[in-house]
C-alpha positions in Angstrom: 30.0 36.1 5.4 26.4 35.3 4.2 25.6 36.2 0.6 23.2 39.0 -0.1 19.6 38.3 -1.0 17.9 40.6 -3.5 14.1 40.7 -3.4 13.9 42.6 -6.6 17.0 41.7 -8.6 17.9 44.0 -11.6 21.5 43.2 -12.4 23.1 39.9 -13.4 24.9 39.9 -10.0 21.6 40.3 -8.2 20.2 37.2 -9.9 23.3 35.1 -9.5 23.5 35.9 -5.8 20.1 34.5 -5.3 20.9 31.2 -6.9 22.0 28.0 -5.1 25.4 26.5 -5.7 24.1 23.5 -7.6 22.2 25.8 -9.9 25.2 28.0 -10.4 27.4 25.0 -11.3 25.0 24.2 -14.1 25.1 27.7 -15.5 28.9 28.1 -15.1 29.4 24.8 -17.0 28.0 26.4 -20.0 30.9 28.8 -20.3 33.9 27.0 -18.6 35.2 23.6 -17.7 37.1 22.8 -14.5 34.8 24.7 -12.2 35.6 26.0 -8.7 33.3 24.9 -5.8 32.8 28.1 -3.9 29.7 30.2 -4.7 31.5 33.5 -5.1 34.0 31.9 -7.5 31.2 30.3 -9.6 29.4 33.7 -9.8 32.7 35.3 -10.9 33.1 32.7 -13.7 29.6 33.5 -15.1 29.9 37.3 -14.5 33.3 37.4 -16.4 31.9 35.5 -19.4 28.9 37.7 -19.6 30.8 40.9 -19.1 33.4 40.4 -21.9 31.9 41.8 -25.2 33.7 39.3 -27.5 32.7 36.3 -25.3 29.2 37.6 -25.1 29.0 37.9 -28.9 30.2 34.3 -29.3 27.6 33.0 -26.9 25.0 35.0 -28.8 26.1 33.4 -32.0 25.7 29.9 -30.5 22.0 30.5 -29.8 19.4 29.2 -32.3 17.1 31.6 -34.1 14.2 31.1 -31.6 16.5 31.7 -28.6 17.9 34.9 -30.2 14.3 36.0 -30.9 13.5 35.6 -27.2 16.4 37.9 -26.2 15.4 40.4 -28.8 11.8 40.5 -27.5 13.0 40.9 -23.9 15.7 43.5 -24.8 13.3 45.8 -26.7 10.1 44.9 -24.8 8.5 46.4 -21.7 10.7 46.5 -18.6 13.2 44.1 -20.1 10.7 41.3 -19.4 10.4 38.1 -21.4 6.6 37.7 -22.2 6.3 33.9 -22.6 2.6 34.0 -23.6 3.2 36.8 -26.1 6.2 35.1 -27.5 4.3 31.8 -28.0 1.5 33.7 -29.8 4.0 35.5 -32.1 6.4 32.6 -32.9 4.2 29.6 -32.4 6.4 27.8 -29.9 8.6 28.4 -26.8 12.3 29.1 -27.0 14.6 26.4 -25.6 15.5 27.3 -22.0 16.4 23.7 -21.1 15.8 22.6 -17.6 17.2 24.5 -14.6 16.4 23.2 -11.1 17.3 25.0 -7.9 19.2 22.1 -6.3 20.8 20.6 -9.4 19.6 18.3 -12.1 18.4 19.2 -15.5 20.3 20.7 -18.4 19.9 24.5 -18.9 20.5 26.0 -22.4 22.7 29.0 -23.1 19.5 31.1 -23.1 19.4 30.6 -19.3 22.5 32.7 -19.0 20.7 35.7 -20.6 17.2 35.5 -19.3 16.6 34.9 -15.6 13.2 34.4 -14.2 11.7 35.9 -17.4 13.8 39.0 -16.9 16.9 40.3 -18.8 19.3 41.9 -16.3 19.7 45.6 -16.8 23.5 45.6 -17.1 23.5 42.7 -19.5 20.9 44.5 -21.6 23.3 47.5 -21.9 26.0 45.2 -23.3 23.7 43.5 -25.7 22.0 46.4 -27.2 24.9 47.6 -29.5 24.9 44.3 -31.5 21.5 42.7 -31.0 19.0 43.9 -33.6 15.3 44.7 -32.9 12.8 41.9 -33.3 10.5 41.8 -36.3 7.3 43.8 -35.9 4.2 41.9 -35.0 1.6 42.2 -37.8 -1.9 41.0 -38.4 -2.1 38.3 -41.0 -4.8 39.1 -43.6 -6.1 37.8 -46.9 -7.8 39.6 -49.8 -10.2 36.8 -50.9 -12.1 34.6 -48.6 -12.1 30.8 -48.9 -15.5 29.3 -49.7 -15.5 27.0 -46.7 -14.2 26.7 -43.1 -12.6 23.5 -42.0 -13.9 21.9 -38.8 -12.0 19.1 -37.1 -12.6 17.0 -34.1 -11.6 13.6 -32.6 -13.8 10.5 -32.6 -13.2 7.1 -31.2 -12.7 4.5 -34.0 -14.1 1.3 -32.6 -12.7 -0.7 -35.5 -9.1 0.5 -35.0 -9.4 0.8 -31.2 -8.1 4.4 -31.0 -9.1 8.0 -31.7 -9.0 9.5 -35.1 -9.3 13.1 -36.4 -12.4 13.8 -38.5 -12.6 16.9 -40.7 -15.6 18.6 -42.4 -15.8 21.6 -44.8 -18.6 24.0 -44.0 -19.7 26.8 -46.3 -19.1 30.3 -45.0 -21.9 32.8 -44.7 -20.8 36.3 -45.6 -22.5 39.4 -44.3 -21.4 42.8 -45.7 -22.7 45.2 -43.0 -21.8 48.7 -44.2 -25.0 49.5 -46.1 -27.2 47.2 -44.0 -26.3 48.9 -40.8 -27.4 52.3 -42.2 -30.7 50.9 -43.4 -31.2 49.1 -40.1 -30.6 52.3 -38.2 -33.4 54.2 -39.9 -35.7 51.3 -39.8 -35.4 50.7 -36.1 -35.6 54.4 -35.3 -38.9 54.6 -37.1 -40.0 51.4 -35.4 -39.3 53.0 -32.0 -41.1 56.2 -33.0 -44.2 54.1 -33.5 -44.0 52.7 -29.9 -43.5 49.1 -31.1 -40.2 48.3 -29.2 -40.4 47.2 -25.6 -37.6 46.5 -23.2 -37.3 45.1 -19.7 -37.6 48.0 -17.2 -34.9 46.5 -15.1 -32.2 45.5 -17.7 -33.2 47.7 -20.6 -32.9 44.6 -22.8 -35.4 44.0 -25.6 -38.3 41.6 -25.1 -38.6 38.4 -27.1 -41.7 39.7 -28.9 -40.0 43.0 -29.8 -36.8 41.2 -31.0 -39.0 39.4 -33.5 -40.6 42.7 -34.6 -37.1 44.2 -35.1 -35.9 41.2 -37.0 -38.7 41.7 -39.5 -37.4 45.2 -40.5 -33.7 44.3 -40.6 -32.0 44.5 -44.0 -31.4 40.9 -44.8 -32.7 39.7 -41.4 -30.5 38.8 -38.4 -27.2 36.9 -38.7 -29.0 33.7 -37.9 -32.6 32.6 -38.5 -35.1 33.4 -35.6 -35.4 30.7 -32.9 -38.4 28.6 -33.5 -37.7 25.5 -31.4 -38.1 25.4 -27.6 -35.8 22.4 -27.3 -33.1 23.4 -24.7 -30.7 20.9 -26.1 -30.7 22.4 -29.6 -28.0 24.9 -30.3 -29.9 28.1 -31.2 -27.9 31.4 -31.7 -31.1 33.5 -31.7 -31.3 37.2 -32.0 -28.1 39.2 -32.3 -28.7 42.3 -34.3 -32.3 42.5 -32.9 -30.9 42.2 -29.4 -28.0 44.6 -29.9 -29.8 47.5 -31.7 -32.0 48.7 -28.8 -29.0 48.7 -26.4 -26.8 50.5 -29.0 -29.5 53.2 -29.6 -29.9 53.7 -25.8 -26.2 54.0 -25.2 -26.0 56.5 -28.1 -28.8 58.5 -26.4 -31.0 58.2 -29.4 -33.6 56.3 -27.5 -34.7 56.0 -23.8 -37.2 53.8 -22.0 -40.4 55.1 -20.7 -41.6 52.3 -18.5 -41.2 49.2 -20.7 -41.5 51.1 -24.0 -38.6 52.7 -25.9 -39.1 56.2 -27.2 -36.9 58.4 -29.3 -35.0 61.2 -27.6 -34.6 64.6 -29.2 -31.3 63.4 -30.7 -33.1 60.3 -32.0 -35.7 62.3 -33.7 -33.0 64.4 -35.3 -31.2 61.3 -36.4 -34.2 60.2 -38.5 -33.3 63.0 -41.0 -29.6 63.0 -40.4 -26.6 61.3 -42.0 -26.6 57.6 -41.0 -22.9 57.3 -41.2 -22.3 60.1 -38.8 -25.0 58.7 -36.4 -23.3 55.3 -36.5 -19.9 56.8 -35.8 -21.4 58.6 -32.7 -23.1 55.3 -31.7 -19.8 53.4 -32.0 -17.9 55.9 -29.9 -20.5 55.9 -27.2 -20.7 52.1 -27.1 -17.1 51.9 -26.3 -17.8 53.6 -23.0 -21.2 52.3 -22.1 -21.9 50.3 -19.0 -25.4 49.4 -20.2 -24.2 45.9 -21.0 -21.2 43.7 -20.3 -20.9 41.7 -23.5 -19.8 38.7 -21.4 -23.3 38.5 -20.0 -24.3 37.2 -23.5 -22.2 34.2 -23.0 -24.9 32.5 -21.0 -23.0 29.3 -20.3 -20.5 31.2 -18.1 -22.3 31.6 -14.7 -21.3 33.6 -11.6 -21.6 37.0 -13.3 -23.8 38.4 -10.6 -23.1 39.2 -7.0 -19.5 38.6 -6.0 -18.7 37.5 -9.5 -19.9 40.7 -11.0 -17.8 42.7 -8.5 -14.7 40.8 -9.7 -15.4 41.6 -13.4 -13.2 44.3 -14.8 -14.5 47.6 -16.3 -15.9 46.9 -19.8 -14.4 50.0 -21.3 -11.0 48.7 -20.2 -11.7 45.5 -22.2 -13.0 47.2 -25.3 -10.0 49.6 -25.5 -7.3 47.1 -26.4 -9.6 45.3 -28.8 -10.2 48.6 -30.7 -6.5 49.4 -30.6 -5.8 46.0 -32.2 -8.5 46.6 -34.8 -6.7 49.9 -35.7 -3.7 47.7 -36.7 -5.7 45.7 -39.1 -5.6 46.6 -42.8 -9.0 47.9 -44.0 -10.7 45.9 -46.7 -8.7 42.8 -45.9 -10.2 39.6 -44.3 -8.6 38.6 -41.0 -9.2 35.3 -39.3 -10.5 35.7 -35.8 -7.9 33.2 -34.6 -5.1 35.2 -36.1 -6.5 38.4 -34.6 -6.6 36.9 -31.2 -3.1 35.6 -31.6 -2.0 39.1 -32.7 -3.5 40.7 -29.7 -1.5 38.4 -27.3 1.7 38.8 -29.3 1.5 42.6 -29.7 0.6 43.2 -26.0 -3.1 44.2 -26.6 -4.2 42.0 -23.6 -6.9 42.6 -21.0 -8.3 40.8 -18.0 -12.0 39.8 -17.8 -12.2 38.9 -14.2 -9.8 39.7 -11.3 -10.9 36.4 -9.7 -11.9 33.7 -12.2 -12.7 31.4 -9.3 -16.0 33.3 -9.1 -17.0 32.3 -12.6 -18.1 28.7 -13.5 -19.8 26.4 -15.9 -22.7 24.3 -14.6 -21.3 23.9 -11.0 -19.5 26.6 -8.9 -17.1 24.0 -7.4 -16.3 21.5 -10.1 -16.8 23.9 -13.1 -14.9 26.9 -11.7 -12.9 28.7 -14.2 -10.3 29.4 -11.6 -8.8 25.9 -12.1 -5.5 25.9 -14.0 -6.2 25.9 -17.7 -10.0 26.4 -17.3 -10.3 30.2 -17.5 -7.6 30.9 -20.0 -7.5 33.5 -22.8 -9.5 31.2 -25.2 -12.4 30.8 -22.8 -12.8 34.3 -21.3 -11.0 36.8 -23.4 -11.8 35.3 -26.8 -15.5 34.7 -25.9 -15.7 38.3 -24.8 -14.0 39.5 -28.1 -16.4 37.3 -30.2 -19.4 38.9 -28.6 -18.1 42.4 -28.9 -17.1 42.0 -32.6 -20.0 39.9 -33.8 -23.0 41.4 -32.0 -21.9 45.0 -31.8 -19.1 46.0 -34.2 -20.8 44.0 -37.0 -24.3 45.2 -36.2 -23.1 48.8 -36.3 -21.5 48.2 -39.7 -17.9 48.6 -38.5 -16.8 45.1 -39.8 -18.1 42.7 -42.4 -18.2 39.1 -41.1 -17.9 35.6 -42.5 -19.3 32.9 -40.2 -20.8 29.5 -39.8 -23.3 28.0 -37.3 -21.7 28.0 -33.9 -22.4 24.3 -33.3 -19.0 22.5 -33.5 -17.3 25.6 -34.8 -14.8 25.7 -31.9 -13.5 22.6 -30.0 -11.6 24.3 -27.2 -14.2 24.0 -24.5 -14.7 20.2 -24.3 -12.0 19.8 -21.6 -14.0 22.0 -19.2 -16.2 20.3 -16.6 -19.8 20.5 -17.4 -19.5 21.0 -21.2 -20.0 17.4 -22.4 -23.4 18.1 -23.9 -22.6 21.6 -25.3 -22.1 22.0 -29.0 -20.6 25.4 -28.4 -19.7 27.7 -25.6 -21.3 30.8 -27.0 -23.7 31.8 -29.8 -20.7 33.8 -31.3 -18.4 30.8 -31.8 -19.2 30.7 -35.5 -17.3 33.9 -36.3 -14.4 32.8 -38.5 -13.3 36.0 -40.4 -14.0 39.7 -40.3 -13.0 42.7 -42.4 -12.9 46.4 -41.6 -15.1 48.1 -44.3 -15.1 51.7 -45.4 -17.4 52.8 -42.6 -15.3 51.0 -40.0 -12.1 52.5 -41.3 -13.6 55.9 -40.8 -15.0 55.2 -37.4 -11.7 53.6 -36.2 -9.7 56.6 -37.4 -8.0 54.7 -40.3 -9.5 57.0 -42.9 -10.0 60.8 -42.9 -13.5 60.6 -44.4 -16.2 58.0 -45.1 -16.1 57.0 -48.8 -18.9 54.4 -49.3 -17.8 51.2 -51.1 -18.4 51.3 -54.8 -20.7 48.7 -56.3 -18.8 45.9 -58.0 -18.9 46.1 -61.8 -21.0 43.0 -62.7 -23.5 43.1 -65.6 -26.4 41.1 -64.2 -29.2 43.6 -64.9 -30.8 45.2 -68.0 -32.7 48.4 -67.4 -35.5 48.8 -70.0 -37.2 52.0 -71.2 -40.5 51.1 -69.6 -38.8 51.2 -66.2 -38.6 47.4 -65.9 -35.3 46.0 -64.6 -34.6 42.4 -65.8 -32.1 40.1 -64.1 -30.1 38.5 -66.9 -28.0 36.5 -64.5 -28.7 35.2 -61.0 -28.5 38.0 -58.4 -26.5 37.8 -55.2 -28.4 38.1 -51.9 -26.9 41.5 -51.4 -27.9 42.7 -54.9 -31.5 41.4 -54.4 -31.8 43.0 -51.1 -30.7 46.4 -52.5 -32.8 46.4 -55.6 -35.9 45.4 -53.7 -35.7 48.6 -51.7 -36.7 50.7 -54.7 -38.6 48.3 -57.0 -41.5 45.9 -56.9 -40.8 42.3 -58.1 -43.3 41.5 -60.9 -41.9 38.1 -61.8 -39.0 35.9 -60.8 -36.5 38.0 -62.9 -38.3 41.3 -63.4 -38.4 44.3 -61.1 -40.4 47.5 -61.6 -39.1 50.9 -60.5 -41.5 52.4 -57.9 -41.6 56.2 -57.2 -42.9 55.7 -53.6 -40.1 53.2 -52.7 -37.5 55.5 -54.3 -38.8 58.4 -52.2 -38.7 56.3 -49.1 -35.1 55.4 -49.8 -34.2 59.1 -50.2 -36.1 59.8 -46.9 -34.0 57.1 -45.2 -30.8 59.0 -46.1 -29.7 57.3 -49.3 -28.6 59.4 -52.2 -29.9 59.1 -55.8 -26.3 58.8 -57.0 -26.0 55.6 -55.0 -29.1 54.1 -56.7 -27.9 55.2 -60.2 -24.4 54.0 -59.4 -25.8 50.6 -58.5 -27.8 50.4 -61.7 -24.8 51.4 -63.8 -22.5 49.0 -62.1 -24.9 46.1 -62.5 -26.4 46.9 -65.9 -25.5 45.2 -69.2 -25.2 48.4 -71.2 -26.2 52.1 -70.7 -29.2 53.1 -68.7 -32.0 54.5 -70.9 -32.2 58.3 -70.9 -35.9 58.4 -69.9 -35.1 56.2 -66.9 -32.4 58.6 -65.8 -34.8 61.5 -66.3 -37.4 59.7 -64.2 -34.8 59.1 -61.4 -33.6 62.7 -61.5 -37.2 63.9 -61.2 -37.7 61.8 -58.1 -34.5 63.3 -56.7 -35.7 66.8 -57.5 -39.1 66.2 -55.8 -37.3 64.9 -52.7 -35.1 68.0 -52.5 -38.0 70.4 -52.6 -38.7 69.9 -48.9 -36.3 70.0 -45.9 -37.0 69.1 -42.3 -35.5 71.9 -40.2 -36.7 70.9 -36.8 -39.7 70.2 -34.6 -42.4 72.7 -33.9 -45.5 73.3 -31.7 -48.9 73.6 -33.3 -51.2 76.0 -31.4 -54.9 76.4 -31.9 -56.3 79.9 -31.3 -60.1 80.0 -30.8 -60.6 83.4 -32.4 -59.1 83.8 -35.9 -58.6 87.5 -35.4 -56.5 86.9 -32.3 -54.4 84.4 -34.2 -53.7 87.1 -36.9 -53.0 89.6 -34.2 -50.4 87.4 -32.5 -48.7 86.5 -35.9 -48.2 90.3 -36.6 -47.5 91.4 -33.0 -44.0 92.9 -32.9 -42.8 90.8 -30.0 -44.2 87.5 -31.5 -43.8 87.8 -35.2 -40.3 86.4 -35.2 -41.4 83.5 -32.9 -44.4 82.1 -34.8 -46.0 81.6 -38.2 -49.7 81.8 -39.0 -51.1 78.5 -40.3 -54.6 78.8 -41.7 -57.1 81.1 -39.9 -56.7 80.0 -36.3 -53.4 78.1 -36.0 -49.9 79.2 -35.1 -46.7 77.2 -35.6 -43.9 77.8 -33.1 -40.5 76.3 -33.6 -39.5 74.0 -30.7 -36.4 76.0 -29.9 -38.4 79.2 -29.7 -41.2 77.9 -27.5 -39.9 79.4 -24.2 -39.4 82.9 -25.8 -42.9 82.7 -27.3 -44.5 81.9 -23.9 -42.7 84.8 -22.2 -43.8 87.2 -24.9 -47.3 85.9 -24.7 -47.5 86.5 -21.0 -46.3 90.0 -21.5 -49.4 90.5 -23.7 -51.6 89.1 -20.9 -52.2 85.7 -22.4 -51.0 82.2 -21.5 -50.5 78.8 -23.2 -51.5 76.0 -20.9 -49.5 72.7 -21.0 -51.0 70.1 -23.3 
């Protein structure tokens, strides 16, 4: 009688029935000597050994730690499946399965009795669960303090020795704390758009090169990398990142929209100019996660084939961002995480996603030779990691969700040199230099890791002396972040002396900063108490800024006859809809304009459109 064949095996018997006799002999030899020759008898030997609880426990005890871990992961994982890639990411190596060939040969390990075709049989799982503990939780590795440098390594040919050698180099990390910078950038760019100085492509909605430079000039601390000045195509130039990202972020958040090639503020954008920056950024972050305005992979210019058929094969961007955000929510706030560890965690913990349903449509340099469909060409490190780098560096960091520590992308990652067409490329993307990131206080709130946004306190570090004449003297060298902050409300009068400026202080308060933030900075950075008259000066500035409040937009109407303006202002049907301004002007709140026009028509008058 022919043996049964199971297309979707679930039980141990199902799997064993599908095996050949030579393969069954190899497996049976792991549990017994003096084996029978018939297939049914060989199956019975294995089934008996794996059904007896005592024998099963003895076999389990013979497994090494890594093999036991493989069974734990499959037993308590999804659908009793052994995830080889996730296991490798979590434990750093593969468990020992040995070699098991269909027609004999090879030496399988005991692990091959438990896991069959990356699946743990359902009945075997029931017998294992009472004594096999759950695997250790997958956690993100993090550090509290950053190293000062990143280590680069690559291989070079040593002509003297006649072989290849590994060369290492230490490169200083650049640290960008983005929480406050993003809030300052938000107001600066909203104001820039309101003046009509930001232009975008009518087709793609992406910022023009000239406008990117204009945006860079108003960014707090500039962009992540210096502006591109050379036109040499062979020189690695990261170029604009914040300046490129902000116009798209504001459009996706519905704070700005294009009118032809010029960006203009929407009603929400105008309101955001006087709103809370942290709340606006939270809304912008939430909306970016769902936007289709940009596929971040497009910014990895080296990867071609993202249009036409290739574009149709790319997965939905929201489905890619979702697992990244879920993985971010597992990261401890205020701790630095190496990007390589974050990527490994995502694979190990199952936060995986697909970039393209058909990587054969994507390529580097040449669609045939450089296709990413070739085995090992379009792997996680090339597609998923480059997408993640763009998402984190250009968007999450720009919006102030994460702080970043990075280096120049040239030579930062060496994983692309095996790909066809990359011989002359120093990097695969402008984002390759991201080494570490840290979820800050704003990010913790936006990611749902904190109930409220509590701005990071200034670090206590006496580097300033505040004098009674309103001069601020740097008694020690200032950090770049401290210099950037203090220059917002002072004028530098010499290398080490700054003068408090009322106009700049008022501008900061207009931009959404609080006076307590400025005083808190001065107290944290001062060598001693702040003079009372300086505190009085700052409190007076705060009082002056609080005397006025923007409550909304309004329509200014000119009435030719002053007596008619007065009549309208006191007319019963209009007096709650307008305010007399001077002799012949009326001010109508924007939200009452329609009601004002209706009442005006009832009186036999009309207000033509401007």
